[in-house]
C-alpha positions, 0 to 999 in steps of 0.5 A, a space after each residue: 894209790 887208795 882202792 874204795 870200798 864197796 859192798 859186793 853183798 859177797 855174803 850172800 855169794 856162794 863160791 861156785 866151784 863146777 865139777 861137772 864136764 861133758 863132750 857132745 858130738 860134734 857133728 850136729 852143729 850147723 853153720 847157718 850163716 858166715 860173713 865176711 867183716 871190714 877190714 877194720 875189725 879185722 882183729 873183733 874180739 867182743 860182741 854185743 847186739 843193741 837195737 838190732 845192731 851189732 857192735 863189736 870192737 878190736 883188741 890191742 892196739 885198735 883205737 877205741 872205737 865201737 863199730 857198729 853193723 847192721 844185720 849183713 855184717 856192714 859198718 854203719 856206725 863208728 862211735 870213739 870213746 873220749 878219754 880212754 885207750 884200746 891197750 887189749 879190749 877182749 869183749 863187750 857186755 852191757 845193761 838196760 844203761 850201759 855199756 862196757 868194754 873189757 879192757 883186761 887182755 894181759 897175756 903175760 900177766 904184766 900189766 897193772 892197768 886193767 879196766 873195764 869202760 863204761 860207756 852210755 848205751 846211748 851210741 851219740 855218748 862219746 863219754 867213758 869213764 873206767 872200773 879200773 881193777 886188780 886181782 889181789 891174789 896176782 904177787 908176780 907181774 911177768 910170766 911165760 905167755 902159756 902160764 899166764 894166770 890173770 888173762 882174761 878174754 870174757 866179760 860179763 853183766 848179772 844184776 848190779 855186778 861184772 863178773 869176769 872169766 878169766 884165762 887161766 892157761 897154768 890151770 886149764 879153769 876159769 876164776 870168776 872175779 865180781 866188781 861193781 858198775 860203778 867208776 873207781 879203782 877196786 880189788 875184783 873179788 873172787 868168787 869162784 871158779 869153773 872147770 872148764 878144762 880148756 881156755 877160755 876166749 869170749 862170753 854171754 849170760 841170758 839173764 832171763 833163761 839163766 844161760 851162761 855160755 863161753 866161747 874155748 879152746 883145746 887145741 890152738 885154732 880148735 875152738 868150742 861153746 860150753 853152755 853151762 844152764 841155770 847159771 846163778 852166783 848164790 847158788 850152791 849146785 854142781 854145774 854140768 858144762 855142756 861142750 860142742 865143737 864149733 864146725 868153722 876150721 881152723 881159726 880164732 875165736 873171740 866172742 859168742 851172743 847168745 840169740 836161744 838156748 841152741 844158736 849162737 852169734 859169734 866171731 873170729 878174728 882175720 886168720 890165714 885161714 879166711 881173707 877177712 874177720 867173720 860173723 857166724 850164726 852157729 845152731 847146736 
């Protein structure tokens, strides 16, 4: 299977290595809204907002559906995407024309069918196509769960690129890979890494403020928001990572959406500590 050649203008993208790391006191964070979600989305694993409605999806083994929610978290529309599977949908992002769903969960580094599902932003469309990819550095396709290096749960859109932020459980860092937004088969291009010292479970990027926000965990069921300000793929500078504990008890945080520099929506799966999946607003 021949891979397409593509120009990501990588000669202009400097390798971004993040050295800064700062832990912020957890007591200033506030949970301002806490909404229980339908059992239909008990494994919510991504979060986006389009035309004032939340969009989410389930992760591995779920239907290939996008769920549209109103401001109170009620499902108002279910959108089935044709011709694609939900092997392990882990995140969602968008640009002005398309929605992109990250079918790239890879807990044991075994998958050889990683892809991004691309669909028109128009909710009436059921069309979908695939941006298929592999990691060229990967030579081993099986490993222990806590040693996987090619799992990923965070996808963001920056200009003409889709940016994958990996969940490297072995090194506790996040590798940054770039893909084009055109359907086809590609090798993901590694362009840098983030010294997050945590396992990343979700991400969002605000192109206006250049704020990168991630969710991650140091110890399972203790989750944090990581903020990187003025994030730019073409910058050579070092960045400081500000880390804020999420004050919601033991739960599995899966997605984040930026409202402003200090306010975020997050989702969590249905856990033993709660009766349902949750949609929550956090104020730092």
